[in-house]
C-alpha positions as CSV (number, residue, x, y, z in Angstrom):
1,X,202.1,85.9,210.8
2,X,200.9,86.2,207.2
3,X,203.5,83.9,206.9
4,X,202.6,81.3,208.7
5,X,198.9,81.4,208.3
6,X,199.4,81.3,204.8
7,X,201.5,78.0,205.7
8,X,199.1,76.2,208.2
9,X,196.1,76.2,205.0
10,X,198.6,74.9,203.3
11,X,199.6,72.4,205.1
12,X,196.0,71.3,206.0
13,X,194.7,71.6,202.0
14,X,197.2,69.0,201.9
15,X,195.7,67.0,204.2
16,X,192.7,67.3,203.4
17,X,193.2,66.6,199.6
18,X,194.8,63.0,200.2
19,X,192.7,60.9,200.0
20,X,193.2,57.4,201.7
21,X,191.7,54.4,198.8
22,X,191.4,51.7,200.9
23,X,187.6,49.4,200.5
24,X,188.9,48.2,204.1
25,X,191.9,48.0,207.5
26,X,191.9,45.4,209.6
27,X,194.4,44.6,212.5
28,X,194.6,42.2,215.3
29,X,196.8,42.4,218.6
30,X,198.4,39.5,219.9
31,X,198.4,39.2,224.0
32,X,201.8,39.6,225.4
33,X,203.5,40.2,221.8
34,X,203.3,36.4,220.9
35,X,202.5,35.1,217.3
36,X,201.1,31.3,218.3
37,X,202.2,29.7,215.0
38,X,198.3,27.8,214.3
39,X,196.8,30.8,215.5
40,X,196.0,32.1,211.2
41,X,193.5,35.7,211.6
42,X,190.4,35.1,209.6
43,X,189.7,38.6,207.7
44,X,186.2,39.3,206.2
45,X,185.9,42.5,203.9
46,X,183.5,43.5,200.9
47,X,183.9,44.0,197.2
48,X,181.4,46.1,195.9
49,X,182.8,47.4,192.3
50,X,183.9,44.0,191.1
51,X,185.2,46.0,187.3
52,X,188.1,47.3,189.2
53,X,191.8,46.4,190.5
54,X,192.3,46.1,193.2
55,X,196.0,45.2,196.0
56,X,196.2,43.6,199.5
57,X,199.3,45.4,201.4
58,X,199.9,43.5,204.5
59,X,200.1,46.0,207.9
60,X,202.5,44.5,210.7
61,X,203.5,46.0,214.0
62,X,206.4,45.0,215.7
63,X,208.3,45.7,218.7
64,X,212.6,45.6,218.1
65,X,213.3,43.5,219.9
66,X,212.1,41.2,217.5
67,X,214.7,38.9,217.1
68,X,214.9,38.4,213.2
69,X,215.3,41.0,210.4
70,X,212.2,38.9,208.0
71,X,209.5,37.5,208.6
72,X,207.5,34.0,206.5
73,X,203.4,35.1,206.1
74,X,201.2,32.3,204.5
75,X,198.1,34.1,202.8
76,X,195.1,32.3,201.8
77,X,192.8,34.5,199.2
78,X,188.8,33.0,199.9
79,X,185.0,33.6,197.9
80,X,182.2,33.7,200.0
81,X,181.8,29.6,199.6
82,X,185.6,29.2,200.9
83,X,186.8,27.9,197.0
84,X,190.3,29.6,197.8
85,X,191.0,32.2,194.5
86,X,194.7,32.3,195.4
87,X,197.5,30.7,198.1
88,X,201.3,30.7,199.1
89,X,203.9,32.1,201.0
90,X,206.1,35.7,201.1
91,X,209.5,36.0,202.5
92,X,208.8,40.6,204.1
93,X,211.3,42.0,205.6
94,X,210.8,43.9,208.5
95,X,214.8,45.6,209.3
96,X,218.0,45.8,206.7
97,X,220.2,42.7,206.9
98,X,223.7,44.1,207.4
99,X,222.6,47.1,209.5
100,X,220.2,46.0,211.5
101,X,218.2,49.5,211.2
102,X,214.3,49.0,210.6
103,X,212.3,49.8,207.7
104,X,209.1,50.6,208.9
105,X,208.2,53.8,210.4
106,X,208.7,54.5,214.2
107,X,208.1,55.4,217.5
108,X,210.6,54.7,220.0
109,X,211.4,50.9,220.0
110,X,207.8,49.9,218.1
111,X,207.7,49.7,214.5
112,X,204.7,49.8,211.5
113,X,205.5,48.0,208.4
114,X,203.6,48.6,205.2
115,X,204.2,46.2,202.9
116,X,202.4,45.2,199.2
117,X,201.5,41.4,199.0
118,X,203.0,40.5,195.9
119,X,200.8,38.0,194.8
120,X,197.8,40.4,195.5
121,X,199.0,43.4,193.5
122,X,196.8,43.2,190.8
123,X,193.7,41.5,192.4
124,X,190.7,41.0,190.3
125,X,187.5,39.6,192.1
126,X,185.1,37.6,190.0
127,X,181.9,39.0,191.0
128,X,180.6,41.4,193.9
129,X,180.5,40.3,197.4
130,X,181.5,39.1,201.1
131,X,185.6,38.2,201.0
132,X,188.1,36.3,203.4
133,X,191.6,36.9,204.0
134,X,193.4,34.8,205.5
135,X,197.8,35.1,207.5
136,X,199.5,32.9,209.6
137,X,203.5,32.7,210.0
138,X,205.8,30.1,208.9
139,X,208.2,30.3,210.7
140,X,210.1,28.1,213.5
141,X,209.5,29.4,217.1
142,X,206.0,28.7,218.0
143,X,205.6,31.2,219.5
144,X,206.7,34.2,217.7
145,X,207.8,36.6,219.9
146,X,208.1,40.5,219.3
147,X,205.0,40.7,216.9
148,X,202.5,42.5,217.9
149,X,199.9,43.2,215.5
150,X,198.8,42.1,211.9
151,X,196.3,43.0,209.4
152,X,196.4,44.1,205.9
153,X,194.3,46.6,203.5
154,X,192.7,46.1,200.4
155,X,193.0,48.9,198.0
156,X,191.6,50.2,195.1
157,X,194.1,51.2,193.0
158,X,192.0,52.7,190.0
159,X,191.5,55.6,193.2
160,X,195.7,56.0,193.6
161,X,196.3,56.9,189.9
C-alpha cells in the first residue's frame, strides 16, 4: 500500500512539474469534417516580450478516413498593421507513406498532430504587440474531407530549454 501511495505522489509531482510554455494556443473545428479551400483560418495573439525566441506549431485533428498521407498548408504571419512578416507553404506528414500508420496521437479513428512549422522555429518578433497567424490548406480537393480541426500554438523557446 505504501508503494502505491509513493507511486501516486511521484506521478502527481511529475504532472505538476510539467509546464506548458505556450503563450497562445487556439484550435477551430470544421463543420462536417470538411475544410473549404477558400476558408483561411485567422488567429490573433499577443506577444508581451519581443526579446525572447518563439516557435509556432501546427495543431491538427483528422479522422482515419482522411484520404492522404500528407497535407500542404499555406501560412502567413502578420503584424498589427497587417504587414506580412513571414509566409510560405509546408508539407506536413500525417500518416506513414508505406504502412499508412497515423503519425499523431490517436483515440479510435481520430488523430491529433502537433507539428513544428519549419518556417517559424526561431522566431523573433520585432516589437511587443498583437500578431496574426493565418492558415489555409493547399490540397486539390475542395472541400478537403476528413479534417476535423486546425490550430496553432506559439511556444516560448526560452522556457523549453
